[in-house]
N, C-alpha and C positions, 0 to 999 in steps of 0.2 A: 398521470396514470390513474387507473380506476380508484386506487386507494386514496388519491388526493382530492377527490371531488366531494363537496359537501352536499347535503340536501339543501333545499332552498330556505330552510330555516337557519342554515349555518352549520348544522351538525355534520360531522365527518363520517364517511362510511368506514366500515372496518377495513383494515389493511388488506388490499387484494381482493376484497369481497365484491359480490354482486347483489343487487336487490331484485334482479329480474327485470323483465321487459317493462312492467309497469313502472318500477322505480326509475329507470332511465328515461322513460317518457315523461315522468313528473319533473325530473331534473332538466330535460330538454325544454319543456314548456316554461319552467321558471326562468331559464337563461334566455329564452326567446322573448318573454315579456319584458325582462329587464333590458335586453338589447334594443328592442324597438323603442321603449320609452326613453331610454338614455340617448338614443340616436336623435330622437325629436328634441330633447333638451340640449344636445351638443351642437346642433346646427346653428342656433343663434350665437352660441359662445364662439364658434369658429368665424361666423360672419361679422361679429363685433370685435374681434381680436385686432388691435393696432398692427400686429406683425402681418397678419393676413391681408388687412386693408392696404398696408404699404406695398405688399407684393402685387395686389391687383389694381393699385392706383385709385382707391376711393377713400373718403374720409368718414370716420365713424362719429355721429352726432354725440355731443357731450352728455346729453340726457341718457344714452345707453351705456355709459361707462360702468354701471354696476351689473349690467347683464352677465358678463363673464363670471364674476365672483359668486353671484347668486345662483345662477343655473349650474355653474361648475361645482359649487358645493353640493347641490342636489344630485348631480351625476356622481360625485365622489361618494356620497353617503348611501344613495340607492343603488346605482350600478356597481359601485365598488364593494358593497356589503358582502357578497359571497366570498371575495378575496380576503377581506378584513377578518371576517369570522372564520374562514378557513385557515388563515395564519395563526389565529389564537388557538384552534384545535391542533395544528401542527406543533406548536410550541409547547403544548402542555405535557408531552412525553419527556423531554422535548425531541421533536424529530422534524427539523425545519426542512422545507421542500419548496415546491413550486409556488404554492399559495403565499408563502412567506415572502418570496422574492417579489411577487406582484404587489402584495400589500405594501412592502417597503418602498417600491418604486412609486406607486400612486400617492403614498403618504408624504413622501419627500416632495413630490411635485405639488401636492395640495398645500403643504405648509409653506413652501417657498412662494407659491402664487398668492396665498392669503397675506403673508407679510408684505409682499409687493403692493397688493391692492390697498392695504392699510397704511401705506407709506413708510413702514418700518424698514423695508428693503428696497433696492433699486428696481427700476422697470425691467432690467435684464433678467430678473427672476420671475417674471410673469409667464407662467407655463399653463395658464388655464386651458387654452385650446389643445395643447399637447396632452394635458391630463385627460380631458374629456374624450379625445380620440383614442387614447390608450385604453381607457375603461371600455369604450364602445368596441374596439377591435378585439380586446380580450373576451368580452362577453360573446361576441360573434364566434371566436374560436372555440370557446367552451360549448356553445350551443351546438355547432357543428359536430363536435366530439360526442356530446351526450346523445345527439340524435343518431349518429352512426353506431354507437354502442347499443342504443335502444333497438335499432333495426337488426344488429347482429344477434341480439338476445331474443329475437322474435320467434325462434324455433320453438321455445316453450309455449308461447301463446298459440302458435300454429297447431301444435299437438294438442293443446287443451280444446281447441275449437273442433277437433275431429270427432269428439263424442256428441251424440244428440242429447237434447235436454230431456226427452221422454222416450219411453219404450212401450211397445204394445205387448203386454204380458197376457198369456193364455190362462184363463180361469178354469175352475174345475168343471164348468159346463162347456168348455171348449171355445167360449167366446173371448175375443181379445179386448182388453181394456187398456187405455193409455194411462201410464203412470210415470212419475218422475224416476230417472235412472237411479236416484238415491234410494228408492224403495225396493229395488231389485235385490233378491237374495239368491244364494247358490242353490241350485235345484229348480229354480223357476224355468219356465219355457217362454220364450219371446218370439214374436212374429217379425221377421225383417222382410219388408216389401221391396220390389224391384227399385233400385236407386237408393235404398235406405241403408244407413250405417248400423253396424252391429253394436249394440249398446254395452256389451260386456263380453269378456272372454267365455268361450264355451265350446260345445260340439254340436254339429248339425244332427238334429233328431229326425227331421223329415224334409224332403225336398232336396233340391240341388241347385247351385247357381254359380256363375262365373264371378269370382270375387276379386275385386280391385284391392291389392294389399300393398300398393306402392308407398302409401304414407308410413308403413312399418318397415318394408324390406328394401324400398328404393327400386324394385323391379316394376317396370311399366306394364308388362303383360299380366292379364287376368289369369287366375288359377281356379280350376274347377274344384268345388268343395261339395261333397255329398254326405249322406248319413255316416256318422262316426267320425268325420273329419273335424279337426280343430279350426276354429275361427277366432279372430282377435278383434277386440273392441276397436272401433274406428274404421274398420275395413268396410267396403261397399259391396252389396249384392247387386251386380249390374244388370242382370237379365231376367231373373225370376225370384220368387219369394222362397224363403226357407224358414224353418222353425229351429230355434237354437236353444239347447239346454244350458243354462248359465252355470258356469263352474268357478268363475272369479269375478268379483265386482270391486269398484272403488280403487283403492290404492294397491290392490292385489293384481290388477290387470297388467298386461304387457305394455299398454300405453302409458300407465302411470309409472311403470318401471323405467321406460324410456325417458319420460320427463325427469325422473330423478337422476338418471344417468347424465342427461344434458345439464341439468342444474349442477350436479356434482363437478362435471368438467368445467363449467364456466366459473365455478368457485375455486377450483384447484389452481395452485400457483406453480408456474413453471420455472425451470432454471433460468431460461432467458428473461422472463419477467423479473426474477429476483436480481439478475444482473442489471437490468434497466433501473431498478429501484436504487441499487447501490450507486450507479452512475449518476442518477439525479441527486442523490445526497451529496456526492463528491462535487457535483456541478454547483451546489449551493455554496459550498465553501470556496470553490474557485471563483464564483461570482462575487462573493463577499470580499475575498481578498483583492479581486480586480477592482472592485468598487472603492475600497479603502485606498489602494494604491493610486488609482485615478484621481481621487479627491485630493490626496496628499500632493501628487505631482503638479496638478493644475493650481492648488493653492500656493505651492512653492513658487510657481511662475507668476504669482501676483494676480490670479484671475479667479476670485471667489465664485463669480456667477458661472464661469466655464466649469469650475470644479463640480458645482451642483448639477449642471446640465449634463456633463459627461458622466457623472456617477449615476444619475437617473437612467440615462441611455444604456450604460453598461448593464444595470440591473434588469432592464427590460429585455435587452438582447439575450442575455444569459439565462432567461427563464427556461427551465427544462420541460416546457409543455410539450413540444414535439417529441422529445426523448421519452417522456412518460407515456405518450400515445403510441410510440412505435411498436411495443410488444403487446399490450393488452388488446388493442384493436385487432391485430393479426390473429391472436388466439381466439378471441371472441368470434370473429368471422369464420375461422377454421371450424370451430365447434359447431356453429349454427349450420354451416354449409355441409359438413359431414353428417349431422343429424338428418338433414333432409335427403341425404343419399343413402340412408340406412346404415351409416357408420357412427356408432355411439362411442365417443371418446370419454372413457372415465377418468383417465390420467393423462394430463397434457404432457407430462415427461415422457410417457410411452410414445405419444405421437411425435415428439421431438427426436427420440432415439431411432424411430423407424427409418429415417433417411440413412443412418449409418449401418443398418443391418446388411450383413453379407451372406447370411445363411438363413433360409426359412425352412423349419421343420414342420411338416404336415403330419397330423394323425391321419391314417388311411380311412378307417371305417367312419362313415358319416361325414367326412370332410372331403377327401378326394374322391370317395365313393358315396353312394346314397345310403348305404347301411341296410339295404333290403335286396333280396335275390331278384334276378331278372334272367330271362332267357338270353344267353350270350351267343349260342350257335345251334344250328340243327344239322342233322345228317340223315340221309335216307338211303335205303337199299335201291338197287337198280329197278326202275319201273315205277318209283314213287318220287315225289318232290318233298323238299323240306317243308314248304308251307302246308302241304297236305298232311304230313306227319304231325306238324304242330296243330293243325285243326282237329285231327283226331284226338290228340292229348288234351286240347282245350275242352272239347266236348265231354271227354270222360271225367275231367277234373272240375267240371263246372259246379257241382254240388259240394266239393270239398272246401274246408276252412283252412287247410294247411297253407303257410306262407309260400311254399314252392308251387302249390297248386294255383294259388291267386296269381303268381307271376306268369304261369303257363297260360292261364285264361286270359289275362291281359294282353300278353304277347300275341295270342291267337286272334283275338279280336282286332288288334291293330293290323294284322296281315290280311284279314279278309273275313268273310262270313264263317261262323262257327256252327256246325250242325247240331241238332238236338240229341239228347242222350236219354236212355231208359235203363231201369234196373241198376241204379248206381249202388256200388258196395265198396266199402273202405276196409282195408286190412292194416291195422296199426303197425307201423314199422316196415311194411312191405310195399303197399301201393294201393291203387284203386282199380276197380273193374266197372265196366258199363257197356251197354249195347248202343252203338252208334251207326245209324242208317243200316241196321240189320247185322252189322259185324260186331263180334265180341272183342272189346278193346280193353287192354290192361296197360297201366303206366306204373313203373316202379324202378327200384334201384338195380345195381349190378347183379343181384341174386335172383331177380324175377325170371330171366330167360332160363337159368338152370333149373329152377323150381318147376317150370312148365316143360322141362326136357328139351330146351332149345339151346342152340349154340349161337354165339355172336357171329354174324357174317363177316368174312374178311374185309368186305367193303367198309364196314364200320370200325373195325378193331383199331386201325391206325389213327383214325380221327379221335376215338374215345380215349386212346392212350395219351394223345396230345392234351386233351382236355384235362385229364387227371394230373398230368404233369404240371399244369398251370393252376391246379387247386380247384378246378370247377367241379360241381356236383353233376354226375351223369345219371340220367333217367332214360330207361328203354320204353319204347312204344311197341306193343305186340298187338297185332290184328289177326283175328281168326287163326290163331296158332302159329303165326310167323312173325319173326321180328321185322317191323316195318321201318324202324329208324331209331334215332337217339336224340336226346336234347342235352345241352350243356347249360347249366345254371350257375351263376356267379354273382357275387355282390357287384351291382352295376356302377361302373365308373361314370362319374358326372361328365357330361359332354364338355363342360367349361374347364375341367381340370387341366386338359392337355394345353389350352391356350394360356392358363395361368402359369403353368411351369415354363412354357416357351417364352412368355413375356418376362418373367423373372430372370430367365437366363439372359434375355436381351438387355437387361439392366445390370448384368454382371453379378447376379445373386445366385449362389448355389441352392439347390433344392434337395432336401432330405426327407425321408418318410420313416415313420415309426408306427408299428402295429403289433397287436398280439396274435395276429393270424400266422399260420404256417409259412415257412420260408418260401415254398414254391408259389403260394398265393401272393405273397408280398412281391416276389420277384416278377411275377407276371404283370402286376399292376404297374410296377416301377418301370418295367421295360416298355410297356405301352406309352407311358407318360413322359419317359425320358428323365426320370429322377436320378440324381447323381449318387446318392448313398441311402441304403436301406437298413433299418433295424427291425428284425422280425421276431416273433414269439416273445415279445416284451410284455411283462405284467403292467397293469396301469400304475401300480405304486413304484415301478422302476423306470418309468419314462423320464422322470426328472434327472436320473443318472445319465441318460443320453444327452439331455441339454448340457449338464455339467461337463460331459466329455467334449462336446463341441466348443464350449466356452474355454475349456482348458487348452484347446488347440489355438486359442486366440481369436475365435470367431465371435461376432456379435449376432445373437440368435433371436429369431422371432419364432414363436411356436403358434401354430394354427390348429385348433381342436374344437371339440363340441362342448367344452367347458364343463364336462361331468367327470368322466374318468381321467381326463387330462388335466385336472386342476393343479396337481403338483408341478407338472411341467410348465403350465402357463404362468404359475407363480415364480418359478425359477428363472424363466426366460428374460432376456433384456426387454422384449416386447411380447406380451401375451395377447393373442387375438382369439376370441371365442366366436366361432362361426355357426351360422344357422341357429341362433338363440331361440327364435320363435317366441313362445310365451314365457321362456325362462331368461329374461333379459338381465335379471339382477345377479350376474355372475361375478363373485367377489374376486376371483383369482386373475381375471384378465384386465388388461389396461384399456383394451379396445374391444368392443362387442359389435360384430357384423350381423345386423338382423337378418339379412338374406343368407341363404346357404350356398351362394355362389363364391367359389374360392378365388375368382378374379377380383373380389372386393379387396384382397390384400394389395393389389396393384394400386387401387384407389387410395388406400392408406399411405402407401409409399409416395404416390403423387402429391398428396395433400401435405405430407411431411416435407418433402423437398420444396414445394412451392411456398409453404409457410416459413421455412427457414430462409429462403431467398428474400422474402419480403421483410423478415426481421432484420436481416443483415443490411439490406438497402435502407431501411428506415433508420436504424441505428447509425449507420455511416452518414446518412444525410443530416440527422439531428446533431450528432457530435461534430461533424465537419462544419456545419453551419455555425455552431457556437465558436469553434476554434478560429474561424475566419471573422466572425462578426464582432466578437467581444474587443479585439484590438482597434477595429474601426470605431466602435462606440466609444472607446477610451480616448480616441482622438489622435492616433499615431500618425494619421495623415493631415492633421491640422497644419503643420508647417507648409504643406503644399496647397492649402486652401480648402481641403475637403473636411467638412464637419457634418456628422450624422445626427440629425435632430431626434429627440425622443419619440416623436410621433412616427417618423419613418422607421425607427427601430421597432416600434410596435407593429407597424404594417409588415415588416419583414419577418417578425417573429410569428405573426398569425399566418403569413404565407407559408412559412416552414411547416406549421401545424397542418394546414390544408394539404400541402404536398404529401405529407406522411399519411394523412387520412385517405387521400385519393389513391395512393399507391397500395394501401392495404385493401381498399375496395376492389382492386384488380384481382384479388383472390376469388372473387365471386365468378370470374370467367374460367377458372380452372375446371376442366371436365372431370367429374367424378362419376364414372359409369364402369360397368364391366369391361375390363380390358384397358382401362385408362392408364 
């Protein structure tokens, strides 16, 4: 396991810790170098072994008799050093584990072989070729493991590489000068050219561009950003240049926050990993007992050489290498894969629990809805059209800064051309007036028709009554002294929310919603989305009571919210998911942060949790089952029928077990993590 690997100087990593991608690369390089040199030294040892020569039918010249002990000793000291030093580190607490078992096996083989070469012991204890192959194969297994872990940790390096080295800062004279990003300060203005990356978090001050934010949100489509819009360090201006006013630099940026969350997740210890650690410790005592029993039985049978051979083989076979790799590699790959998909796992336990969640509680505003008003419907009197009424309203509201006005103007522009307006006038709390194509147009609330001595036409009354029942805001459009139509504005439901609810239902998960909005507003959204249960008019500080109520019913609850007002509920939930974190990724109350505001990301978390659990179970079953079967064979239970398992073959089988576990974990990379997964 990760905690059991030393640096190439022999020092042991902290238990369950990670040194990051660079640390794993260093370890992989060290094991690779030792593997290749040890392999070169091992080949002559195998070729000059009397046993191998006998199998292949050739004779080893007497002058080469000292090749195995000389080169075998070199392999033991050089290739075996990581295991010997690792055993010393393990025994200091003491906390014996895999390194201790490997060191014990190669030390016993070396001592027996050396005594045989010196004539102190018989030829039957000559294990030089088995020793060098054991060391070489163990080095190969560790090299593959460390390389895999290094690749899994690569998300941190990938995130670091998203930032440019320099930025074009706009000086007082308006000219751009190239400076290192470390020199940027809050308040600076930088120029981002087409195809360039934003060097720091900020807001667009001039220009507009289609921004590629996939490295932050996992969403492949570009997003249009213009003056006043927030942009995040590392994102790309794809089609035109923009000027960005810097608001956060260095460790305060969203990208730095994401890197911290990924590192925190990779360093966190999960319950499954702790279980694997305990299993490995138990396996050490199991192997030690099996080794002692094997030596005693074979010695009692009058075969000292077989006692040593069987004991060495038992210790090799029982090595918990595959067991230690079973959990850490799965969690490391899960963390890296999720980060690339915009899912930032802060707490591995939260990810593991997600597969057991049977109720997902969504906050409404900003989660299932966009948290901003939008035109939900239009109605027109006979002789007019809804699009025409919307165009009149959009023209009249064009100069207004009110959020409802902006929603109307945006909707009108999406439906078609918006005519120009003159003589704009705004009355606070009442509405706006303007002249549009010669007609006097007014847009305002329910009181405006009465103020102008008008009655609501019967053709509109039924529609507007329905809108009010659903909690929508109703605005009337008056043209030349007549009510032309009406608009319904409401918090816009995210188009992805319906699929998110439907897919959760497809997996047998109940969906609930909590909001501070009025009951009619909440019921309207819930009815549209198919939500199972609704809590309305709930204050932010009382949302955690809703979570507690669900848990008291026996439910395992995941809460999905924006991470601000929902913090108490996120903290109380079995799994807290903060959605749409944007530039505020360092949310302490959530175990998982979804960088995108797409609620379907919850399905991706569920998919990853289920897939990771399957791989953990498969790997643990393989590693434990392998040892249960292999140890008796190594001890020689089938010797009476002529089957004897040599130590080198045991080493091969052990490394094959490790490779199987590693390859099985790598299959996690094929799990689709995308909206609706």
